C-alpha positions, -999 to +999 in steps of 0.1 A: +343+296+317+341+260+323+381+259+315+381+283+347+356+264+367+370+227+364+407+245+370+390+260+397+375+228+414+409+208+406+425+234+424+403+233+452+406+193+451+444+196+451+451+217+484+418+202+501+433+189+534+402+163+541+406+130+531+380+099+529+386+079+563+379+043+555+363+023+582+390+012+607+415+039+598+439+054+619+437+087+604+432+119+625+419+151+616+435+186+632+412+216+628+419+251+629+387+262+650+370+244+675+341+222+672+354+207+642+357+239+616+382+250+592+405+216+585+437+212+586+462+184+582+445+149+580+478+126+595+479+087+588+513+078+607+541+100+627+546+129+611+568+160+618+547+192+604+572+222+585+554+247+601+538+245+637+499+245+633+474+256+661+453+227+667+417+242+681+400+209+680+410+167+664+387+142+653+405+109+662+389+077+654+374+048+680+404+028+697+426+049+683+449+067+706+480+093+692+502+120+709+502+154+694+537+172+707+547+206+706+583+199+699+593+187+664+613+158+678+582+141+694+588+161+725+562+181+747+536+153+740+498+149+752+480+119+740+445+116+731+425+086+730+392+105+714+386+137+693+387+172+712+358+197+700+373+224+719+410+234+728+443+251+717+477+233+713+509+239+690+517+212+674+549+204+657+549+166+654+523+139+660+521+103+660+496+071+670+505+055+699+503+015+702+486+004+727+503-010+755+510-048+763+497-065+789+508-088+815+498-123+796+511-117+765+534-142+752+566-140+731+568-156+698+572-193+701+548-188+738+575-182+762+561-153+785+573-121+788+574-120+824+584-095+852+619-107+849+638-110+816+665-131+804+687-105+783+679-121+754+683-105+720+683-111+684+718-094+669+724-082+636+748-064+616+732-029+624+708-038+646+689-058+680+661-067+690+651-075+726+618-090+733+619-084+772+652-057+782+666-057+810+693-035+833+714-059+857+689-090+855+659-065+862+636-056+835+639-014+825+611+000+840+591+037+823+577+062+846+560+076+835+541+055+816+534+075+785+547+070+754+576+101+755+593+083+786+593+052+766+609+074+740+638+085+764+639+053+786+647+032+754+674+055+734+690+055+770+689+014+770+703+012+737+734+037+737+742+019+774+741-013+750+763+005+724+736+015+699+729+047+687+694+048+690+661+029+696+641+030+663+609+009+682+599+003+715+568-007+735+550-005+766+542-039+790+519-029+819+525-058+847+505-056+882+503-013+873+540-010+865+554-001+830+586-018+815+598-017+780+593-040+753+600-051+718+627-027+719+648-026+687+682-004+688+703+009+655+730+018+642+717+052+631 
């Protein structure tokens, strides 16, 4: 009897999707029911789900922003910056969203990343990094200023530069306009 009870507890613990969240953690928990009932997957980074999950509520830690996507390659996304108690969304992929870089940000070494880029990059054998990507002397604008539009613009920028795709990119806001920043292009 004790052995059966211990096996049941071990099985329950192994399949429990709820994980303890540490203070300052960026983990989110999706729920199968509204009002944070029936916990589903807990995510702590970019995730593609093998089986779509119907999310009816989600807990997001204060200060965190996540996008939940209906496509398995981070397409059809909606951004959430706070917990939602009641909703319905089929989720196939999800990832945390980096905050937008303000116009007052400076690049390493103190150089200001302003409205016009110098086109400078750091090129390696299998990648190239652009602090303030530009095309024909103008910063690459992103409209609307969403992470999904940023990803598309970064991939296109990298293809134009002769690379396969973008492995990393950020948005920078300058006077209400959004621009690509910190783009890493790779061969794949």
